[in-house]
C-alpha positions as CSV (number, residue, x, y, z in Angstrom):
1,M,10.7,8.7,-4.7
2,N,8.3,11.7,-4.4
3,S,9.8,14.8,-3.0
4,F,8.7,18.4,-2.3
5,D,10.4,21.6,-3.2
6,P,9.3,24.2,-0.6
7,R,9.8,27.0,-3.1
8,N,6.9,25.9,-5.3
9,A,5.2,23.0,-3.3
10,P,4.1,20.9,-6.3
11,L,0.9,18.9,-5.9
12,L,1.2,15.1,-6.4
13,A,-2.1,13.5,-7.4
14,W,-3.5,10.1,-8.3
15,V,-6.9,9.7,-9.9
16,D,-8.5,6.2,-10.0
17,G,-5.2,4.6,-9.3
18,V,-3.2,6.5,-11.9
19,E,-0.8,9.4,-11.3
20,S,-2.7,12.3,-12.8
21,N,-4.3,15.6,-12.0
22,A,-7.0,15.4,-14.7
23,I,-10.6,15.3,-13.6
24,D,-13.7,14.8,-15.9
25,I,-15.6,18.1,-16.1
26,A,-18.8,16.0,-15.7
27,D,-17.7,14.6,-12.4
28,R,-20.5,15.1,-9.8
29,G,-18.1,16.1,-7.1
30,L,-17.2,19.2,-9.2
31,A,-20.7,19.9,-10.3
32,Y,-22.7,19.3,-7.1
33,G,-20.3,18.5,-4.3
34,D,-21.6,15.0,-4.5
35,G,-19.0,13.2,-2.6
36,L,-16.8,13.0,0.5
37,F,-13.2,13.7,1.6
38,E,-10.7,12.8,4.3
39,T,-7.5,14.6,5.2
40,F,-4.7,12.7,6.8
41,R,-1.4,13.6,8.4
42,V,1.4,11.7,6.8
43,I,4.6,10.8,8.7
44,N,7.3,8.6,7.2
45,E,5.2,7.7,4.2
46,R,2.3,6.5,6.4
47,P,-1.2,8.1,6.7
48,L,-2.0,8.4,10.4
49,W,-5.3,7.1,11.8
50,W,-6.0,5.4,8.5
51,D,-8.6,3.0,10.0
52,R,-10.5,5.8,11.8
53,H,-10.6,7.9,8.6
54,L,-11.7,4.9,6.5
55,A,-14.5,4.1,8.9
56,R,-15.8,7.7,8.7
57,L,-15.5,7.6,4.9
58,T,-17.5,4.4,4.8
59,R,-20.2,5.8,7.0
60,G,-20.5,8.8,4.8
61,A,-20.6,6.7,1.6
62,E,-23.3,4.5,3.0
63,A,-25.4,7.6,3.9
64,L,-25.0,9.1,0.4
65,G,-25.4,5.8,-1.4
66,I,-21.9,5.9,-3.0
67,D,-20.1,2.6,-3.6
68,M,-16.9,2.3,-1.5
69,P,-13.7,1.3,-3.3
70,N,-12.0,-1.8,-2.2
71,P,-10.3,-0.9,1.1
72,T,-7.1,-2.8,0.4
73,R,-6.7,-1.2,-3.1
74,L,-7.4,2.2,-1.6
75,H,-4.8,1.8,1.0
76,I,-2.2,0.7,-1.5
77,E,-3.0,3.7,-3.7
78,A,-2.6,6.0,-0.6
79,L,0.8,4.5,0.2
80,N,1.9,4.9,-3.4
81,C,0.9,8.6,-3.2
82,C,2.7,9.1,0.1
83,E,6.0,7.5,-1.1
84,G,8.9,9.6,0.0
85,A,6.9,12.0,2.2
86,V,8.6,12.5,5.6
87,D,5.9,14.8,6.8
88,G,2.9,15.8,4.7
89,V,-0.8,15.9,4.2
90,L,-2.8,13.5,2.2
91,K,-6.3,14.4,0.9
92,L,-8.6,11.6,-0.2
93,V,-11.7,12.5,-2.2
94,L,-14.4,10.1,-3.2
95,T,-17.1,11.3,-5.6
96,R,-20.2,9.6,-7.1
97,G,-18.4,9.8,-10.4
98,S,-19.5,11.4,-13.7
99,S,-23.0,11.7,-15.2
100,G,-25.0,13.9,-17.4
101,R,-26.5,17.3,-16.5
102,G,-29.0,17.3,-13.7
103,Y,-29.3,16.3,-10.0
104,R,-30.4,12.7,-10.6
105,P,-27.4,10.4,-10.3
106,G,-26.4,8.3,-13.2
107,E,-24.8,4.9,-13.3
108,G,-21.2,6.2,-13.4
109,R,-18.4,4.6,-11.4
110,P,-17.2,6.5,-8.3
111,T,-14.1,8.6,-8.7
112,R,-11.3,8.4,-6.1
113,I,-8.7,11.2,-6.0
114,L,-5.6,11.2,-3.8
115,S,-3.4,14.2,-3.5
116,L,-0.3,14.9,-1.4
117,Y,0.7,18.3,0.0
118,P,3.6,19.7,2.2
119,S,2.8,19.9,5.9
120,P,1.7,23.3,7.2
121,S,4.0,24.9,9.7
122,H,3.6,24.3,13.4
123,Q,1.6,26.8,15.3
124,E,1.7,27.2,19.1
125,A,-1.8,28.8,19.3
126,V,-4.5,30.6,17.3
127,T,-6.6,33.8,17.5
128,A,-10.3,33.4,16.7
129,I,-13.6,35.2,16.2
130,R,-17.2,34.2,16.5
131,C,-18.3,34.0,12.9
132,G,-21.6,35.4,11.7
133,T,-22.0,32.6,9.2
134,R,-24.3,29.9,10.6
135,L,-24.1,26.2,9.9
136,A,-27.4,24.8,8.5
137,T,-29.2,22.1,10.4
138,Q,-29.2,18.8,8.4
139,P,-29.0,15.7,10.6
140,Q,-28.7,13.4,7.6
141,L,-25.3,15.0,6.7
142,A,-24.0,15.6,10.2
143,G,-20.8,13.9,11.2
144,F,-19.0,13.0,7.9
145,K,-17.0,15.2,5.6
146,H,-19.1,15.8,2.5
147,L,-17.9,18.0,-0.3
148,N,-20.4,20.8,0.4
149,R,-18.2,23.2,2.3
150,I,-19.4,26.6,1.2
151,E,-20.4,27.6,4.8
152,Q,-16.8,27.0,5.9
153,V,-15.5,29.0,2.9
154,L,-17.7,32.0,3.9
155,A,-16.6,31.7,7.5
156,A,-12.9,31.5,6.5
157,R,-13.4,34.7,4.5
158,E,-14.7,36.3,7.7
159,C,-11.6,35.2,9.5
160,Q,-9.4,36.5,6.7
161,R,-11.0,39.9,6.8
162,A,-10.7,40.0,10.6
163,G,-7.0,39.1,10.5
164,V,-7.4,36.0,12.7
165,D,-6.5,32.4,12.3
166,E,-9.7,30.6,13.1
167,G,-13.4,31.1,13.6
168,L,-16.0,29.5,15.8
169,L,-19.3,28.5,14.2
170,F,-22.8,28.3,15.6
171,D,-25.8,26.6,14.0
172,T,-29.1,28.4,13.1
173,E,-30.4,27.8,16.6
174,D,-27.4,29.6,18.1
175,R,-25.8,26.4,19.4
176,L,-22.0,26.2,19.3
177,A,-21.1,23.8,16.5
178,S,-17.4,23.8,15.6
179,G,-14.4,25.7,14.4
180,V,-14.0,26.5,10.8
181,S,-11.3,23.9,10.2
182,G,-11.7,21.6,13.2
183,N,-13.7,20.8,16.3
184,V,-13.8,23.0,19.4
185,F,-13.5,22.1,23.1
186,L,-14.1,24.3,26.1
187,L,-12.7,23.9,29.6
188,R,-15.3,24.2,32.4
189,N,-14.9,22.9,36.0
190,G,-12.1,20.5,35.0
191,E,-14.0,19.0,32.1
192,W,-13.3,19.5,28.4
193,L,-16.7,19.9,26.6
194,T,-17.3,19.7,22.9
195,P,-20.5,20.2,20.9
196,L,-22.7,17.3,20.0
197,I,-22.6,16.3,16.4
198,E,-26.3,15.6,15.7
199,R,-27.6,18.5,13.6
200,C,-24.5,19.7,11.7
201,G,-20.7,19.7,11.8
202,V,-18.0,17.1,11.3
203,A,-17.3,14.3,13.8
204,G,-13.5,14.9,13.7
205,I,-11.0,12.1,14.0
206,C,-8.9,14.0,16.6
207,R,-12.1,14.8,18.5
208,E,-13.0,11.1,18.4
209,W,-9.6,10.1,19.8
210,L,-9.9,12.6,22.7
211,L,-13.4,11.5,23.6
212,E,-12.2,7.9,23.7
213,Q,-8.9,8.4,25.5
214,V,-9.4,11.3,27.9
215,A,-11.9,10.8,30.7
216,S,-12.3,14.5,31.2
217,C,-13.6,15.0,27.6
218,R,-17.3,14.7,26.8
219,E,-19.8,16.0,24.3
220,T,-22.8,18.1,25.2
221,V,-25.0,21.0,23.9
222,L,-23.1,24.3,24.2
223,S,-24.3,27.9,23.8
224,D,-22.6,31.3,23.4
225,A,-23.0,31.7,27.2
226,D,-20.9,28.6,27.7
227,L,-18.2,30.0,25.4
228,D,-18.2,33.2,27.5
229,A,-17.8,31.2,30.7
230,A,-15.0,29.0,29.3
231,E,-11.8,28.8,31.3
232,A,-9.9,27.8,28.1
233,V,-10.7,27.0,24.5
234,F,-9.0,24.9,21.8
235,V,-9.7,23.7,18.3
236,C,-8.4,20.5,16.9
237,N,-8.1,18.4,13.8
238,S,-6.2,15.4,12.6
239,V,-3.4,17.4,10.8
240,R,-2.6,20.2,13.3
241,G,-3.6,18.5,16.5
242,I,-4.7,20.7,19.4
243,L,-4.4,24.5,18.9
244,P,-5.1,26.6,22.0
245,V,-7.2,29.7,21.3
246,T,-5.4,32.6,23.0
247,A,-7.7,35.4,21.9
248,L,-11.4,35.4,21.0
249,D,-12.9,38.5,19.5
250,G,-9.9,40.4,20.7
251,Q,-10.1,39.2,24.3
252,S,-7.2,37.2,25.7
253,L,-7.8,33.6,26.8
254,P,-5.6,31.6,29.2
255,C,-3.7,28.5,28.2
256,P,-3.7,26.5,31.5
257,D,-1.5,23.6,32.5
258,L,-4.5,21.2,31.8
259,L,-4.4,22.3,28.2
260,S,-0.6,21.9,27.9
261,A,-0.9,18.4,29.4
262,L,-3.7,17.4,27.0
263,R,-1.6,18.6,24.1
264,E,1.4,16.6,25.2
265,L,-0.7,13.5,25.5
266,L,-2.0,13.9,22.0
267,W,1.6,14.4,20.7
268,R,2.3,10.8,21.6
269,E,-0.2,9.7,18.9
270,L,-0.1,12.7,16.6
271,P,3.4,14.4,16.7
272,P,3.6,18.2,16.4
273,L,4.1,19.7,13.0
274,P,7.5,20.7,11.8
275,A,8.6,24.3,12.6
276,K,8.9,25.0,8.9
277,D,7.1,23.6,5.8
278,C,8.5,20.1,5.4
279,T,9.8,18.5,2.3
280,G,10.2,14.9,1.4
281,A,13.9,15.4,1.2
282,E,14.3,16.6,4.8
């Protein structure tokens, strides 16, 4: 049985079906970000929303021309990696595989990497800023989680320097796009509005669930003015769930009953994180 020690939080990893943390230095995921990833919440050894994540991974692989692994084998490997995890986070990476130097892909076999981490601690809310880093417009890549995440890295550094938890990102045409680590929703006139994912950004799994299950949620084009006029704001992802934004650029934001009710609805599908970092032994 796998278990975590919260004092050193060891990483458990499987590469191409074998327990290992060794990656070929010629792997195109490392050299060029030529690949995709998915991040799952794990509860009682089970990766949540597996089918939704796998569907997005498949769409991304088709767009990039990467061969998908056998879904049954991939699921078995994921379950093996999650063995013993009471509450954790599973990261699945699929790269085009290894090849020689240069951008042109070779004939290498795709690499699949599975790694298991302790769950982050539960947060009641986050503080945020508007980030200066802009997301580049690239409709061909919009929606799925490719490995090119340098924009999010730069934005996360902005948040770190500002001493806040999260950042809100705009595209190069000043349209609201997303949060640094999740999707963003605004409350306006009783509706929860989230940016369209057509030009950039990730079509998040938690976002997908909310749009399907909650009639008051819809996607639309949003601007900075819409953000200024918002009655409430939250960010969400498939690990942390819904996180209310209680301060934006130093200005307090409310957390109305509508937001609390939405969060409780999601908890039926995606339970809240543990109060402390969880271990497989707890």
